[in-house]
N, C-alpha and C positions, 0 to 999 in steps of 0.2 A: 234380243231386241232388234227390231228391223232397223236397217240403216236408212237415214233420211237422205234423199237425193240432193246433191249440191245444186243450188239454183243456177240457171244460165243467166247471169246478170246482163250480158250483152243482148241476149234474146229478149229479156224483159225490157231493156232500154229501147229496143227497136220494134216492140210489139205493135205500136200504132204510129206510123209515120206522121210527122207534123206537116202542116200545109204550107204551100207557097202562096201567100196572100198578095194579090196585086194592090199597089197603092194608088190612091185617087188624087186627081188635081195636079196642079203645078207644084214642083217641077217633075213629079214622079210618074204620072199616068202614062201607061203604055210601055214603060221601060223598066220600072223598078218593082221588085217583089220582095216580100219579107218572109224569111224562113222562120216560122213561129216556134222556136224551141222553148219559149216560155209556156207553151201549151203541152209540152211533152208529158208532164206529170204534175199533179196538183201540189205535191210537197217537194219533189226532187227535180222539177222541171228546169230546163236550160242546160247550158254546157257543163254545169257542175255535176249533174247526174251522168252526163256523157263521160266525164273523166273518172268519176268514182266507180263506174261499172268495171273498168279494167282493174282498179285497185282492189275491189271486193273479190274479183276472180283470183287475183294474185294472193291475197290473204287466205282465201279458202284453200288454194292449192298448197299452201304452207301449213295448213291446219291451225291458223292463227284466228282467234275469235275476239281479240280486242284491237280496235283501230285507234290510232293516235295521230293528231294533226295540229296545225298551228293556224292562227289567224287573228284578225282584229275583232273589236267588239260588235261590229256590224257585218261580220263575214258571211256572205252567201254560202261559201264553201262549207263552213262549220255547221250552218243551219241544215244544209242538205245532208252532210255526213251524219248528223244526229238522227235524222229521220230514216236514212238508209240503214243505219245500225239497228234502229227499232224495228224496221220492216223485215230485215233479214237475220236478226238474231245475233248481231255483233254488239259487244260492249264498246263504248266510245269515250274517248278522253280528248279534251282540247286544251292546248296551252295558248292562252289569250293575252295579247298585248293590251295592257290597260288595267283598270281596277274597278270598273262599273258594270253592273248587270243591265244590259239593254233588253228591250222586248225580243230581239233576235236570240240572244243568249238564254233568256228565260224560256223560250219555246224549245231551244235545244236541250236544256235541263229537263223540261217536261217530257221530252222524248227519250230521256235516259242518259244524256251525256254528262260526264263529269267535267267541270270547268276548273282549271288552275290558272290564275293570273301570274304572268311573269313580267319582270322588269324589262325596260327597253334594251338594257345592255345584253341580257340573255337573248331577247328576241332577235337581236341583230345577227345572232349565230344560226338562225333557222335554216339557212341555205348550205351550211357546212356539213359534209358527210359525217365527220367525227361526232359533231353535236347530235345529229339525227340518230346515229347508232347508239349513243349514250342514253338519250332520253327513251328510245325504244326499249333498251334493256331494262332501264329503271322501271318502266311501266309494264313490261312484259307484253309489248304490243307491236303490231305492224305499223310502221310509220308511213304516213302519206304526206308528201311535201305540200307546202302552202298552195292552195288553189287546185290541188289534185295533179300537180306537175309530175313529170317523170315518164319513163317508158310505159309503165302500166296505164297511166292516164291517157297516153296517146293511143293505146289500143281501142279505147272507147271512141276516140275521135275518128279513128279509121272507119269504124262502123258508121258513124255519122256521114263521113265522106261517101261511103257506098250508097247511102240513102239519097244524098244530094245528087249523085251521078245518075241514079235511076229516075229522078224527077226532072233532070235537065239533060235530055238527049241532045246530041250534037246536031245542030241545024246549020252549021257553017258560019254562024254569026259570032262576033266577039262576045264573051261572057265573063263578067266580073263577079267575084264573091267578096263582099265587104265584111270584115271580121273585127269585132272589138278585141283589144289586146290588154290583158292583165299580166299573167305570168308568161304568156306566150305559148302555153301548151296546146291550146286549141289551134292557133295559127300554124305551129310546127307540125302537128299531127295531120291537119288538112293538107298542107303542102306536100307531105310525104305520101299521102294517099290519093290525092286528086290528080287527074290528068292535066298536062300542061295547057290544054285548051281552056281551062278555067283559070283566069288570072286573079290572084289573091290581092286584096288591099287591106292593110292593117291600120287600125285606128287606136293608138295607145290611150289608156285612161290615166296613166301615171307617168311621171317624169323619171325615167331610169335609163341613163345614158348607156350604161354597159349592156343592158338587155336590148336596147334599141339597136345598138351596133350589131349584136348577135343576130337579131331577127331580120335586119335589113338585107341579109343575104338570102332570105326566103321570099320576101315580098316587100313592095314599097310601103313605107310607113308614113302616115299623114298625121301631123300634130293636131290635137284637139284642144278645145277651150278648157280652162280650169284644171289642167293636169296636175298642178301643184296643190290645188285645194279641192280635192275630189269630194270632200264632205260638204262643200259649199258651192252651190250652183251659181255661176254668174248670171246676172239678170237676163242677158241675151239667150242663155240656155233655158232658163225658166220660161221665157216667153215662147221660145221655139217649141219646148215640150208641150206647153198648153195648146198651142196652135196645131201641132202635129196630132196630138191625141184627140182633139175635137174633130179634125178633118178625117182621120183614119179609123178612129175607134180602137186604136191599139195602144195600150199603156206601155210606157217606156221606163226602164229602170234609170235611176238618177246618177249612175256612175259610168256605166259602159255604153249602153245602146244609144242614149240620148246624145252623147258626145259624137259617136260615130255618125248618126243620122244628120246632125247639124252640119258637120264637116262635109259629109257626102252631098248634101243639098247644094253646097257651094262649088262642087267640082264635077257635077253631072255633065255639064257641057263639054268637058274634056274626055268623056268616056263614051266611045261608040258602042252600040249594041245593048244587050240586056244586063241589068245589074240585080243581084240578089243580096239582100242585107240580112245577116244572121242575127236574130234576136236571141241573146244568150240568157234571158230570164232575169233572175235577181229582183223580181218585183216586190218581194217582202222587204227589201231595203228601202222602199219609199218612205217607210216610217221614220228613218233617220233624217229625212229631209222635210218632214211635216207635210208630205204629199198624201192625198187620199189613196187608200188601198184599191188595187184593181178588183173589179167584181169577179 
């Protein structure tokens, strides 16, 4: 029987570079561009696919055909993982904090993912290497840390960094790249792969003091609104999101990118030169906030 060639996941990820879209009106015009990773892939788009590409390559190299990961009931990461598994022939399992099937999880199940709900006590162990190894053995699977974190996840981010560098040649002017922060994998991978001429700015979506201390050595971190209640948008963020989407025609996800853009709008006067804002996708999560789906 003929052998099937192993897909080049990173090549698939980079097959069609995403655009740098200039923003219109005040305070953006002439200075700020959005890197539209939300347009990378209809199902896998955003930085979730970026991080998963490296993990799929690592699993394939080990001959492992089941992927196991963890996340919440509205996890963009698990949603992307389910569809990546369906596309490339991996079985997928998710250990989910909670006990309710959301539309996001229902779509993951429809794509072939097995869902196992876990108690909060067990979920708190998700970052411990011993726990990760134990659940991987129990399921006979390759374990992917929450959000696609880890060395393999950063390999995909390195590929994204190369694309960004090609789109942003050095013109001698200051250049900033604004990045939403969840697990910190994207920020860490970009800092490792980008030249120092590109100044990174991190915008955390969650309040995690230990992680923030760790990441602060890589880039300045700027607090965002609603970090402790990421499932509930404060009124000022809802208003900002509506105004931004009407003016720019760019849908924002309600957890990461909207917080970054609102905070960035308040600090542009402090930043000389050009600014690129990384849109990390996650638009399917709008359903958890009763927002209309992007077209």
